[in-house]
MDAnalysis code that builds the backbone (N, CA, C; Angstrom):
import MDAnalysis as mda
import numpy as np

u = mda.Universe.empty(705, n_residues=235, atom_resindex=np.repeat(np.arange(235), 3), trajectory=True)
u.add_TopologyAttr("name", ["N", "CA", "C"] * 235)
u.add_TopologyAttr("resid", np.arange(1, 236))
u.add_TopologyAttr("resname", ["MET", "GLY", "THR", "TRP", "LEU", "PRO", "GLY", "PHE", "MET", "ARG", "GLY", "TRP", "THR", "TRP", "ARG", "ALA", "THR", "PHE", "GLU", "MET", "ALA", "VAL", "LEU", "ARG", "GLY", "MET", "THR", "ALA", "ALA", "ARG", "SER", "MET", "VAL", "LEU", "LEU", "ARG", "ALA", "ILE", "ALA", "VAL", "GLY", "ALA", "CYS", "LEU", "ALA", "PRO", "LEU", "LEU", "GLN", "LEU", "GLY", "TRP", "TYR", "ILE", "LEU", "GLY", "GLU", "ILE", "GLU", "ARG", "PRO", "GLY", "SER", "VAL", "LEU", "GLY", "ALA", "ASP", "PRO", "GLY", "VAL", "ALA", "VAL", "VAL", "ARG", "TYR", "LEU", "GLY", "GLU", "TRP", "SER", "ILE", "THR", "TRP", "LEU", "LEU", "VAL", "THR", "LEU", "THR", "LEU", "SER", "THR", "LEU", "ALA", "ARG", "ARG", "CYS", "HIS", "TRP", "ASN", "LEU", "LEU", "VAL", "ARG", "VAL", "ARG", "ARG", "MET", "ILE", "GLY", "LEU", "PHE", "ALA", "PHE", "SER", "TYR", "VAL", "CYS", "LEU", "HIS", "LEU", "LEU", "ALA", "TYR", "LEU", "GLY", "LEU", "LEU", "ALA", "GLY", "PHE", "GLU", "PRO", "GLY", "ARG", "LEU", "VAL", "ASP", "ASP", "LEU", "THR", "LYS", "ARG", "PRO", "TYR", "ILE", "MET", "VAL", "GLY", "PHE", "ALA", "ALA", "PHE", "LEU", "ALA", "LEU", "LEU", "PRO", "LEU", "ALA", "VAL", "THR", "SER", "THR", "ARG", "SER", "TRP", "GLN", "ARG", "ARG", "LEU", "GLY", "VAL", "ARG", "TRP", "LYS", "ARG", "LEU", "HIS", "ARG", "LEU", "VAL", "TYR", "LEU", "VAL", "CYS", "MET", "LEU", "ALA", "VAL", "VAL", "HIS", "LEU", "VAL", "TRP", "LEU", "SER", "LYS", "GLY", "SER", "TYR", "ALA", "ASP", "ALA", "PHE", "ILE", "TYR", "GLY", "SER", "TRP", "ALA", "THR", "LEU", "LEU", "LEU", "LEU", "GLU", "ARG", "LEU", "LEU", "SER", "VAL", "THR", "ARG", "GLY", "ARG", "ILE", "ALA", "VAL", "LEU", "LYS", "THR", "SER", "LEU"])
u.atoms.positions = np.array([
    [6.794, -20.968, 35.006],
    [5.683, -20.038, 34.877],
    [4.459, -20.539, 35.632],
    [4.344, -21.879, 35.828],
    [3.165, -22.418, 36.477],
    [3.016, -21.910, 37.895],
    [4.089, -21.528, 38.573],
    [3.995, -21.075, 39.965],
    [3.334, -19.721, 40.068],
    [3.262, -18.948, 38.989],
    [2.632, -17.631, 39.007],
    [1.145, -17.725, 38.706],
    [0.647, -18.894, 38.302],
    [-0.766, -19.030, 37.993],
    [-1.571, -19.187, 39.268],
    [-2.818, -18.752, 39.256],
    [-3.691, -18.990, 40.405],
    [-3.847, -20.481, 40.653],
    [-4.229, -20.835, 41.869],
    [-4.321, -22.228, 42.258],
    [-5.237, -23.027, 41.369],
    [-6.443, -22.490, 41.074],
    [-7.387, -23.274, 40.264],
    [-6.871, -23.486, 38.855],
    [-6.074, -22.494, 38.311],
    [-5.534, -22.636, 36.959],
    [-4.403, -23.663, 36.933],
    [-3.596, -23.672, 38.033],
    [-2.534, -24.674, 38.099],
    [-3.141, -26.079, 38.119],
    [-4.234, -26.235, 38.901],
    [-4.911, -27.531, 38.967],
    [-5.485, -27.926, 37.622],
    [-6.101, -26.969, 36.915],
    [-6.678, -27.255, 35.599],
    [-5.585, -27.633, 34.602],
    [-4.441, -26.905, 34.643],
    [-3.339, -27.183, 33.730],
    [-2.777, -28.577, 33.977],
    [-2.641, -28.957, 35.269],
    [-2.110, -30.280, 35.596],
    [-3.057, -31.367, 35.109],
    [-4.373, -31.151, 35.313],
    [-5.342, -32.141, 34.888],
    [-5.355, -32.280, 33.364],
    [-5.257, -31.142, 32.660],
    [-5.256, -31.181, 31.204],
    [-4.027, -31.930, 30.678],
    [-2.880, -31.655, 31.309],
    [-1.657, -32.350, 30.900],
    [-1.772, -33.842, 31.149],
    [-2.325, -34.191, 32.319],
    [-2.484, -35.605, 32.661],
    [-3.439, -36.300, 31.694],
    [-4.564, -35.606, 31.373],
    [-5.542, -36.205, 30.463],
    [-4.958, -36.379, 29.061],
    [-4.162, -35.429, 28.609],
    [-3.532, -35.561, 27.297],
    [-2.569, -36.746, 27.280],
    [-1.803, -36.917, 28.379],
    [-0.871, -38.042, 28.448],
    [-1.626, -39.371, 28.416],
    [-2.763, -39.424, 29.144],
    [-3.564, -40.647, 29.154],
    [-4.122, -40.933, 27.775],
    [-4.634, -39.857, 27.116],
    [-5.191, -40.043, 25.777],
    [-4.131, -40.517, 24.792],
    [-2.939, -39.944, 24.897],
    [-1.858, -40.379, 24.008],
    [-1.502, -41.831, 24.268],
    [-1.471, -42.209, 25.564],
    [-1.186, -43.593, 25.907],
    [-2.247, -44.533, 25.369],
    [-3.529, -44.116, 25.499],
    [-4.613, -44.945, 24.984],
    [-4.536, -45.066, 23.472],
    [-4.187, -43.945, 22.816],
    [-4.074, -43.976, 21.358],
    [-2.950, -44.909, 20.923],
    [-1.807, -44.820, 21.630],
    [-0.685, -45.700, 21.304],
    [-1.048, -47.155, 21.555],
    [-1.752, -47.401, 22.676],
    [-2.152, -48.773, 22.994],
    [-3.107, -49.316, 21.950],
    [-4.083, -48.483, 21.540],
    [-5.027, -48.921, 20.514],
    [-4.328, -49.163, 19.192],
    [-3.380, -48.294, 18.865],
    [-2.626, -48.478, 17.621],
    [-1.847, -49.787, 17.653],
    [-1.278, -50.095, 18.835],
    [-0.518, -51.330, 18.972],
    [-1.412, -52.553, 18.830],
    [-2.586, -52.496, 19.445],
    [-3.540, -53.607, 19.343],
    [-3.971, -53.809, 17.893],
    [-4.273, -52.693, 17.216],
    [-4.687, -52.772, 15.815],
    [-3.569, -53.327, 14.939],
    [-2.338, -52.854, 15.181],
    [-1.202, -53.311, 14.386],
    [-0.946, -54.802, 14.605],
    [-1.064, -55.249, 15.850],
    [-0.877, -56.672, 16.144],
    [-1.967, -57.511, 15.477],
    [-3.197, -57.002, 15.528],
    [-4.310, -57.739, 14.913],
    [-4.095, -57.875, 13.407],
    [-3.645, -56.793, 12.764],
    [-3.378, -56.831, 11.324],
    [-2.250, -57.814, 11.016],
    [-1.195, -57.784, 11.855],
    [-0.057, -58.672, 11.634],
    [-0.457, -60.135, 11.791],
    [-1.220, -60.433, 12.830],
    [-1.662, -61.815, 13.046],
    [-2.543, -62.282, 11.881],
    [-3.479, -61.416, 11.468],
    [-4.344, -61.768, 10.346],
    [-3.559, -62.022, 9.074],
    [-2.564, -61.153, 8.817],
    [-1.747, -61.317, 7.606],
    [-0.934, -62.603, 7.655],
    [-0.411, -62.954, 8.830],
    [0.422, -64.156, 8.950],
    [-0.405, -65.436, 8.869],
    [-1.655, -65.379, 9.325],
    [-2.506, -66.568, 9.294],
    [-3.193, -66.759, 7.944],
    [-3.328, -65.681, 7.169],
    [-4.055, -65.754, 5.897],
    [-3.501, -66.818, 4.949],
    [-2.165, -66.919, 4.749],
    [-1.666, -67.966, 3.841],
    [-1.996, -69.377, 4.304],
    [-2.029, -69.606, 5.620],
    [-2.382, -70.933, 6.122],
    [-3.844, -71.251, 5.853],
    [-4.693, -70.236, 6.031],
    [-6.108, -70.434, 5.721],
    [-6.297, -70.716, 4.230],
    [-5.556, -69.996, 3.409],
    [-5.628, -70.230, 1.965],
    [-5.151, -71.637, 1.616],
    [-4.083, -72.087, 2.267],
    [-3.585, -73.436, 2.022],
    [-4.621, -74.478, 2.436],
    [-5.286, -74.238, 3.569],
    [-6.347, -75.138, 3.995],
    [-7.470, -75.218, 2.965],
    [-7.802, -74.068, 2.393],
    [-8.832, -74.024, 1.343],
    [-8.373, -74.802, 0.110],
    [-7.102, -74.656, -0.246],
    [-6.556, -75.411, -1.379],
    [-6.647, -76.918, -1.127],
    [-6.296, -77.325, 0.085],
    [-6.305, -78.754, 0.409],
    [-7.723, -79.306, 0.357],
    [-8.693, -78.528, 0.859],
    [-10.091, -78.967, 0.777],
    [-10.529, -79.119, -0.682],
    [-10.138, -78.158, -1.520],
    [-10.462, -78.255, -2.942],
    [-9.789, -79.444, -3.592],
    [-8.568, -79.744, -3.149],
    [-7.841, -80.891, -3.697],
    [-8.506, -82.207, -3.294],
    [-9.029, -82.243, -2.066],
    [-9.716, -83.460, -1.612],
    [-10.993, -83.692, -2.420],
    [-11.709, -82.611, -2.703],
    [-12.957, -82.742, -3.468],
    [-12.698, -83.058, -4.940],
    [-11.672, -82.391, -5.504],
    [-11.362, -82.596, -6.932],
    [-9.853, -82.808, -7.079],
    [-9.378, -84.033, -6.899],
    [-7.932, -84.305, -6.951],
    [-7.284, -83.807, -8.241],
    [-6.167, -83.109, -8.065],
    [-5.411, -82.618, -9.206],
    [-5.867, -81.294, -9.765],
    [-6.982, -80.750, -9.235],
    [-7.535, -79.519, -9.808],
    [-6.962, -78.251, -9.177],
    [-6.371, -78.369, -7.988],
    [-5.909, -77.174, -7.279],
    [-4.389, -77.179, -7.107],
    [-3.853, -78.277, -6.594],
    [-2.429, -78.341, -6.260],
    [-1.597, -79.051, -7.319],
    [-2.213, -79.394, -8.439],
    [-1.462, -79.976, -9.540],
    [-1.276, -81.474, -9.430],
    [-0.364, -81.965, -10.254],
    [-0.150, -83.408, -10.336],
    [0.511, -83.984, -9.094],
    [1.304, -83.159, -8.384],
    [1.992, -83.628, -7.174],
    [1.661, -82.687, -6.024],
    [0.544, -82.924, -5.316],
    [0.128, -82.018, -4.231],
    [1.162, -81.881, -3.116],
    [1.887, -82.955, -2.822],
    [2.894, -82.896, -1.763],
    [3.966, -81.867, -2.064],
    [4.482, -81.894, -3.272],
    [5.498, -80.929, -3.691],
    [4.938, -79.504, -3.650],
    [3.683, -79.345, -4.088],
    [3.057, -78.017, -4.097],
    [2.914, -77.458, -2.689],
    [2.511, -78.297, -1.737],
    [2.354, -77.843, -0.352],
    [3.701, -77.457, 0.241],
    [4.710, -78.286, 0.024],
    [6.048, -78.006, 0.561],
    [6.593, -76.699, -0.017],
    [6.433, -76.516, -1.316],
    [6.938, -75.294, -1.953],
    [6.160, -74.065, -1.483],
    [4.855, -74.204, -1.336],
    [4.020, -73.091, -0.869],
    [4.482, -72.631, 0.511],
    [4.661, -73.560, 1.437],
    [5.104, -73.206, 2.787],
    [6.527, -72.655, 2.776],
    [7.376, -73.180, 1.885],
    [8.738, -72.674, 1.797],
    [8.802, -71.238, 1.316],
    [8.010, -70.912, 0.306],
    [8.016, -69.548, -0.225],
    [7.477, -68.555, 0.810],
    [6.444, -68.969, 1.553],
    [5.941, -68.077, 2.594],
    [6.920, -67.967, 3.761],
    [7.715, -68.997, 3.989],
    [8.759, -68.909, 5.017],
    [9.758, -67.812, 4.661],
    [10.226, -67.833, 3.412],
    [11.167, -66.791, 2.961],
    [10.505, -65.421, 3.011],
    [9.249, -65.351, 2.598],
    [8.539, -64.069, 2.587],
    [8.488, -63.451, 3.977],
    [8.102, -64.246, 4.983],
    [7.982, -63.681, 6.333],
    [9.343, -63.358, 6.941],
    [10.367, -64.119, 6.583],
    [11.707, -63.759, 7.042],
    [12.129, -62.403, 6.477],
    [11.877, -62.200, 5.200],
    [12.236, -60.931, 4.570],
    [11.363, -59.785, 5.077],
    [10.098, -60.067, 5.361],
    [9.234, -59.037, 5.948],
    [9.776, -58.610, 7.312],
    [10.246, -59.576, 8.106],
    [10.818, -59.263, 9.416],
    [12.011, -58.326, 9.269],
    [12.900, -58.628, 8.336],
    [14.059, -57.763, 8.109],
    [13.647, -56.405, 7.564],
    [12.622, -56.383, 6.734],
    [12.132, -55.115, 6.188],
    [11.578, -54.231, 7.295],
    [10.871, -54.826, 8.255],
    [10.364, -54.057, 9.391],
    [11.504, -53.454, 10.198],
    [12.577, -54.222, 10.375],
    [13.749, -53.691, 11.080],
    [14.331, -52.490, 10.349],
    [14.413, -52.601, 9.030],
    [14.962, -51.503, 8.228],
    [14.077, -50.265, 8.301],
    [12.759, -50.445, 8.163],
    [11.834, -49.309, 8.221],
    [11.840, -48.665, 9.601],
    [11.892, -49.483, 10.645],
    [11.919, -48.934, 12.004],
    [13.183, -48.113, 12.233],
    [14.303, -48.585, 11.688],
    [15.564, -47.879, 11.868],
    [15.625, -46.612, 11.016],
    [15.154, -46.692, 9.790],
    [15.243, -45.555, 8.877],
    [14.181, -44.494, 9.138],
    [12.966, -44.935, 9.441],
    [11.836, -44.006, 9.579],
    [11.451, -43.736, 11.030],
    [12.154, -44.390, 11.978],
    [11.872, -44.212, 13.414],
    [10.431, -44.579, 13.751],
    [9.946, -45.668, 13.148],
    [8.603, -46.178, 13.462],
    [8.753, -47.259, 14.529],
    [8.701, -46.839, 15.797],
    [8.958, -47.766, 16.896],
    [7.891, -48.846, 17.024],
    [6.669, -48.552, 16.556],
    [5.609, -49.549, 16.634],
    [5.967, -50.802, 15.842],
    [6.715, -50.625, 14.751],
    [7.085, -51.772, 13.926],
    [8.001, -52.724, 14.675],
    [8.835, -52.171, 15.573],
    [9.745, -53.015, 16.342],
    [8.958, -53.969, 17.230],
    [7.807, -53.512, 17.717],
    [7.028, -54.324, 18.649],
    [6.344, -55.503, 17.978],
    [6.084, -55.408, 16.691],
    [5.467, -56.547, 15.984],
    [6.499, -57.377, 15.229],
    [7.722, -56.870, 15.156],
    [8.767, -57.574, 14.404],
    [9.040, -58.957, 15.000],
    [9.154, -59.034, 16.313],
    [9.436, -60.320, 16.957],
    [8.313, -61.322, 16.687],
    [7.067, -60.848, 16.766],
    [5.935, -61.737, 16.539],
    [5.951, -62.292, 15.108],
    [6.208, -61.417, 14.139],
    [6.251, -61.869, 12.750],
    [7.452, -62.786, 12.529],
    [8.553, -62.504, 13.216],
    [9.712, -63.388, 13.130],
    [9.403, -64.786, 13.636],
    [8.623, -64.875, 14.722],
    [8.224, -66.186, 15.240],
    [7.249, -66.876, 14.291],
    [6.395, -66.100, 13.644],
    [5.530, -66.683, 12.612],
    [6.384, -67.233, 11.466],
    [7.430, -66.493, 11.095],
    [8.322, -66.974, 10.032],
    [8.955, -68.300, 10.431],
    [9.394, -68.402, 11.677],
    [9.975, -69.660, 12.154],
    [8.937, -70.778, 12.138],
    [7.700, -70.444, 12.489],
    [6.624, -71.436, 12.456],
    [6.399, -71.951, 11.035],
    [6.439, -71.031, 10.061],
    [6.292, -71.450, 8.663],
    [7.457, -72.349, 8.236],
    [8.655, -72.027, 8.704],
    [9.814, -72.869, 8.382],
    [9.624, -74.273, 8.956],
    [9.137, -74.344, 10.201],
    [8.888, -75.645, 10.827],
    [7.824, -76.425, 10.058],
    [6.771, -75.742, 9.628],
    [5.732, -76.405, 8.839],
    [6.278, -76.874, 7.494],
    [7.129, -76.050, 6.895],
    [7.774, -76.414, 5.629],
    [8.604, -77.680, 5.802],
    [9.400, -77.725, 6.871],
    [10.225, -78.893, 7.143],
    [9.365, -80.118, 7.450],
    [8.323, -79.912, 8.256],
    [7.436, -81.019, 8.611],
    [6.716, -81.562, 7.376],
    [6.289, -80.654, 6.486],
    [5.625, -81.090, 5.253],
    [6.577, -81.897, 4.376],
    [7.829, -81.441, 4.305],
    [8.815, -82.204, 3.527],
    [9.031, -83.594, 4.130],
    [9.212, -83.645, 5.453],
    [9.471, -84.928, 6.111],
    [8.287, -85.886, 5.947],
    [7.058, -85.345, 6.033],
    [5.882, -86.205, 5.960],
    [5.428, -86.524, 4.557],
    [5.367, -85.505, 3.702],
    [4.782, -85.695, 2.369],
    [5.787, -86.186, 1.333],
    [7.061, -85.840, 1.495],
    [8.063, -86.214, 0.490],
    [9.022, -87.296, 0.981],
    [9.443, -87.203, 2.242],
    [10.377, -88.202, 2.769],
    [9.675, -89.342, 3.487],
    [8.378, -89.187, 3.746],
    [7.619, -90.249, 4.395],
    [8.083, -90.576, 5.794],
    [8.726, -89.612, 6.466],
    [9.258, -89.814, 7.820],
    [10.205, -91.012, 7.875],
    [10.916, -91.252, 6.775],
    [11.879, -92.350, 6.725],
    [13.293, -91.789, 6.887],
    [13.990, -92.124, 7.992],
    [15.347, -91.597, 8.219],
    [16.305, -91.902, 7.067],
    [16.174, -93.088, 6.497],
    [17.064, -93.455, 5.400],
    [16.899, -92.553, 4.193],
    [15.648, -92.227, 3.877],
    [15.403, -91.347, 2.730],
    [15.884, -89.924, 3.024],
    [15.741, -89.490, 4.284],
    [16.223, -88.158, 4.659],
    [17.731, -88.073, 4.493],
    [18.440, -89.084, 4.976],
    [19.897, -89.104, 4.848],
    [20.289, -89.140, 3.373],
    [19.559, -89.902, 2.591],
    [19.842, -89.994, 1.158],
    [19.646, -88.646, 0.472],
    [18.564, -87.926, 0.849],
    [18.316, -86.603, 0.265],
    [19.396, -85.609, 0.670],
    [19.839, -85.682, 1.920],
    [20.858, -84.751, 2.400],
    [22.190, -84.953, 1.691],
    [22.481, -86.177, 1.335],
    [23.769, -86.466, 0.691],
    [23.729, -86.301, -0.825],
    [22.554, -86.502, -1.437],
    [22.473, -86.476, -2.895],
    [21.822, -85.212, -3.457],
    [21.116, -84.457, -2.607],
    [20.448, -83.243, -3.068],
    [20.968, -82.051, -2.272],
    [21.917, -81.315, -2.843],
    [22.548, -80.214, -2.102],
    [21.558, -79.154, -1.612],
    [20.486, -78.901, -2.371],
    [19.549, -77.858, -1.955],
    [18.830, -78.239, -0.657],
    [18.663, -79.553, -0.407],
    [18.065, -79.989, 0.860],
    [19.046, -79.707, 1.998],
    [20.326, -79.952, 1.760],
    [21.343, -79.687, 2.777],
    [21.403, -78.198, 3.103],
    [21.321, -77.347, 2.070],
    [21.339, -75.894, 2.288],
    [20.106, -75.459, 3.074],
    [18.938, -75.992, 2.720],
    [17.728, -75.657, 3.451],
    [17.791, -76.096, 4.897],
    [18.343, -77.290, 5.149],
    [18.469, -77.780, 6.514],
    [19.459, -76.927, 7.300],
    [20.522, -76.453, 6.640],
    [21.487, -75.561, 7.297],
    [20.824, -74.243, 7.690],
    [19.946, -73.742, 6.820],
    [19.213, -72.512, 7.141],
    [18.329, -72.715, 8.369],
    [17.683, -73.871, 8.452],
    [16.839, -74.169, 9.615],
    [17.665, -74.231, 10.895],
    [18.818, -74.887, 10.852],
    [19.671, -74.991, 12.032],
    [20.192, -73.624, 12.467],
    [20.474, -72.739, 11.499],
    [20.934, -71.390, 11.834],
    [19.810, -70.546, 12.419],
    [18.573, -70.819, 11.995],
    [17.425, -70.052, 12.480],
    [16.975, -70.507, 13.862],
    [17.228, -71.754, 14.192],
    [16.742, -72.325, 15.446],
    [17.202, -71.544, 16.684],
    [18.507, -71.230, 16.845],
    [18.913, -70.457, 18.027],
    [18.330, -69.048, 18.064],
    [18.020, -68.479, 16.911],
    [17.420, -67.147, 16.875],
    [16.009, -67.183, 17.444],
    [15.260, -68.245, 17.132],
    [13.906, -68.389, 17.671],
    [13.942, -68.644, 19.171],
    [14.891, -69.478, 19.604],
    [14.988, -69.818, 21.033],
    [15.357, -68.589, 21.862],
    [16.237, -67.748, 21.343],
    [16.722, -66.586, 22.098],
    [15.980, -65.294, 21.744],
    [14.770, -65.411, 21.216],
    [14.031, -64.210, 20.802],
    [13.340, -63.498, 21.954],
    [13.310, -64.101, 23.147],
    [12.604, -63.500, 24.280],
    [13.441, -62.385, 24.911],
    [12.768, -61.539, 25.674],
    [13.468, -60.434, 26.342],
    [14.447, -60.936, 27.396],
    [14.106, -62.040, 28.045],
    [15.011, -62.581, 29.063],
    [16.334, -63.004, 28.433],
    [16.272, -63.646, 27.269],
    [17.497, -64.013, 26.568],
    [18.237, -62.774, 26.076],
    [17.493, -61.760, 25.673],
    [18.123, -60.513, 25.218],
    [18.918, -59.872, 26.351],
    [18.325, -59.859, 27.560],
    [19.045, -59.311, 28.718],
    [20.230, -60.199, 29.095],
    [20.050, -61.506, 28.986],
    [21.109, -62.432, 29.386],
    [22.325, -62.344, 28.465],
    [22.077, -62.211, 27.162],
    [23.178, -62.188, 26.205],
    [23.786, -60.803, 26.020],
    [22.986, -59.761, 26.275],
    [23.511, -58.400, 26.143],
    [23.889, -58.059, 24.719],
    [25.131, -57.573, 24.552],
    [25.603, -57.174, 23.223],
    [25.671, -58.375, 22.277],
    [25.941, -59.541, 22.834],
    [26.062, -60.746, 21.996],
    [24.739, -61.115, 21.344],
    [23.615, -60.655, 21.915],
    [22.306, -60.968, 21.344],
    [22.171, -60.383, 19.941],
    [22.591, -59.124, 19.781],
    [22.515, -58.494, 18.464],
    [23.425, -59.195, 17.470],
    [24.607, -59.570, 17.922],
    [25.538, -60.259, 17.030],
    [24.969, -61.601, 16.589],
    [24.366, -62.316, 17.533],
    [23.772, -63.608, 17.200],
    [22.640, -63.461, 16.196],
    [21.792, -62.445, 16.393],
    [20.607, -62.311, 15.545],
    [20.916, -61.714, 14.174],
    [22.161, -61.323, 13.964],
    [22.556, -60.948, 12.607],
    [22.640, -62.166, 11.699],
    [22.606, -63.347, 12.291],
    [22.588, -64.574, 11.497],
    [21.358, -64.655, 10.607],
    [20.338, -63.863, 10.913],
    [19.113, -63.926, 10.111],
    [19.396, -63.557, 8.653],
    [20.401, -62.705, 8.429],
    [20.763, -62.361, 7.049],
    [21.364, -63.581, 6.336],
    [22.177, -64.336, 7.057],
    [22.727, -65.570, 6.496],
    [21.611, -66.567, 6.211],
    [20.652, -66.653, 7.128],
    [19.513, -67.555, 6.943],
    [18.761, -67.208, 5.663],
    [18.509, -65.916, 5.455],
    [17.784, -65.488, 4.253],
    [18.555, -65.825, 2.989],
    [19.860, -65.622, 3.007],
    [20.665, -65.938, 1.828],
    [20.680, -67.439, 1.552],
    [20.780, -68.249, 2.616],
    [20.730, -69.698, 2.438],
    [19.370, -70.127, 1.893],
    [18.319, -69.476, 2.365],
    [16.972, -69.804, 1.889],
    [16.832, -69.472, 0.403],
    [17.395, -68.352, -0.015],
    [17.336, -67.978, -1.436],
    [18.129, -68.970, -2.280],
    [19.309, -69.365, -1.803],
    [20.109, -70.366, -2.520],
    [19.338, -71.683, -2.613],
    [18.694, -72.051, -1.522],
    [17.858, -73.250, -1.489],
    [16.766, -73.183, -2.563],
    [16.138, -72.015, -2.683],
    [15.072, -71.838, -3.671],
    [15.618, -71.856, -5.088],
    [16.747, -71.184, -5.314],
    [17.349, -71.145, -6.650],
    [17.730, -72.545, -7.105],
    [18.294, -73.324, -6.181],
    [18.800, -74.649, -6.517],
    [17.692, -75.609, -6.936],
    [16.523, -75.460, -6.302],
    [15.445, -76.389, -6.640],
    [14.501, -75.855, -7.711],
    [14.722, -74.588, -8.140],
    [13.878, -74.016, -9.190],
    [14.140, -74.723, -10.515],
    [13.083, -74.958, -11.241],
    [13.190, -75.607, -12.543],
    [12.409, -74.794, -13.573],
    [13.054, -74.439, -14.637],
    [12.380, -73.701, -15.703],
    [12.408, -72.203, -15.468],
    [11.668, -71.727, -14.481],
    [11.575, -70.294, -14.222],
    [12.308, -69.929, -12.934],
    [13.100, -68.865, -13.024],
    [13.824, -68.370, -11.858],
    [13.276, -67.017, -11.402],
    [12.057, -66.695, -11.819],
    [11.487, -65.381, -11.497],
    [11.331, -65.193, -9.993],
    [10.746, -66.184, -9.319],
    [10.556, -66.077, -7.874],
    [11.886, -65.979, -7.153],
    [12.834, -66.794, -7.562],
    [14.150, -66.767, -6.935],
    [14.819, -65.407, -7.132],
    [14.644, -64.810, -8.314],
    [15.228, -63.491, -8.582],
    [14.605, -62.421, -7.685],
    [13.285, -62.484, -7.506],
    [12.592, -61.496, -6.669],
    [13.059, -61.611, -5.224],
    [13.056, -62.840, -4.690],
    [13.482, -63.038, -3.304],
    [14.963, -62.683, -3.130],
    [15.780, -63.071, -4.101],
    [17.206, -62.771, -4.017],
    [17.481, -61.274, -4.041],
    [16.782, -60.547, -4.909],
    [16.960, -59.095, -4.983],
    [16.514, -58.425, -3.689],
    [15.381, -58.884, -3.162],
    [14.855, -58.339, -1.906],
    [15.867, -58.543, -0.771],
    [16.384, -59.770, -0.650],
    [17.344, -60.078, 0.410],
    [18.648, -59.296, 0.226],
    [19.098, -59.155, -1.014],
    [20.349, -58.439, -1.281],
    [20.230, -56.964, -0.914],
    [19.102, -56.347, -1.256],
    [18.892, -54.937, -0.915],
    [18.898, -54.731, 0.605],
    [18.239, -55.627, 1.329],
    [18.213, -55.516, 2.793],
    [19.600, -55.700, 3.379],
    [20.356, -56.646, 2.835],
    [21.710, -56.883, 3.335],
    [22.614, -55.688, 3.051],
    [22.526, -55.131, 1.846],
    [23.343, -53.964, 1.508],
    [22.998, -52.765, 2.381],
    [21.698, -52.590, 2.654],
    [21.288, -51.480, 3.524],
    [21.856, -51.647, 4.919],
    [21.835, -52.883, 5.418],
    [22.356, -53.143, 6.756],
    [23.861, -52.929, 6.810],
    [24.578, -53.401, 5.793],
    [26.024, -53.203, 5.737],
    [26.367, -51.721, 5.668],
    [25.597, -50.964, 4.895],
    [25.820, -49.521, 4.788],
    [25.572, -48.841, 6.135],
    [24.520, -49.260, 6.827],
    [24.202, -48.676, 8.126],
    [25.300, -48.968, 9.145],
    [25.790, -50.200, 9.167],
    [26.858, -50.563, 10.099],
    [28.139, -49.807, 9.773],
    [28.457, -49.677, 8.477],
    [29.667, -48.962, 8.068],
    [29.602, -47.496, 8.477],
    [28.445, -46.866, 8.250],
    [28.291, -45.471, 8.656],
    [28.435, -45.312, 10.158],
    [27.890, -46.248, 10.908],
    [28.013, -46.179, 12.370],
    [29.443, -46.272, 12.812],
    [30.216, -47.171, 12.205],
    [31.618, -47.319, 12.590],
    [32.438, -46.088, 12.214],
    [32.115, -45.509, 11.045],
    [32.828, -44.290, 10.641],
    [32.523, -43.153, 11.601],
    [31.272, -43.043, 12.048],
    [30.910, -42.002, 12.999],
    [31.641, -42.188, 14.319],
    [31.774, -43.426, 14.770],
    [32.504, -43.696, 16.023],
    [33.963, -43.324, 15.878],
    [34.571, -43.651, 14.731],
    [35.981, -43.312, 14.496],
    [36.192, -41.803, 14.489],
    [35.249, -41.071, 13.882],
    [35.372, -39.608, 13.823],
    [35.301, -38.981, 15.203],
    [34.407, -39.500, 16.046],
    [34.278, -38.949, 17.405],
    [35.485, -39.281, 18.282],
    [36.155, -40.396, 17.958],
    [37.308, -40.791, 18.771],
    [38.584, -40.065, 18.374],
    [38.570, -39.446, 17.202],
    [39.765, -38.722, 16.739],
    [39.888, -37.351, 17.406],
])
């Protein structure tokens, strides 16, 4: 129909279409910047809070982190490690179910923050509890099964962090998705790690375990439906 319009109207229509596309692009870009800023702020907030706790502990020993500050710091970082891992999986689920593509763009960043928290958790354990002594680390690995499970979760997460870039995604192709499904195993190992070291109350372990189980069941259901759809089309 545009060919029947007068020349000046065709020019105006083209300019209006172009301006709308630019505005939509700017809106999407601004939304992405805002979403990234919120994600970064949310991921850094627990570290800032931990820093505040440590300052309070230095001023008044035993008043903030309890009788054993080292254990409190290690547990705090561990719980936030599990939280950010589960948040990453939740973003994947919401993006797939609700078609919120913006969430996919921040998922990788939050996943790397989760890995950073895991590294801090491990470093805190090595420094505050094991004293960077190889002998004590080996002793803990052999005598405390929950440490072995936690270390296994870290080793399983390590290749996922290394191959999280787009270049690795292109290099691995279909195998990239298969490899990154290990994140569900990592979450389950992390929950087992938490359950094993919990004493007295299992409330936190139950919450994290239920959260991880729901995400895993949703993913299994999604994969099963996809395979059934492929089988139906091939018949």
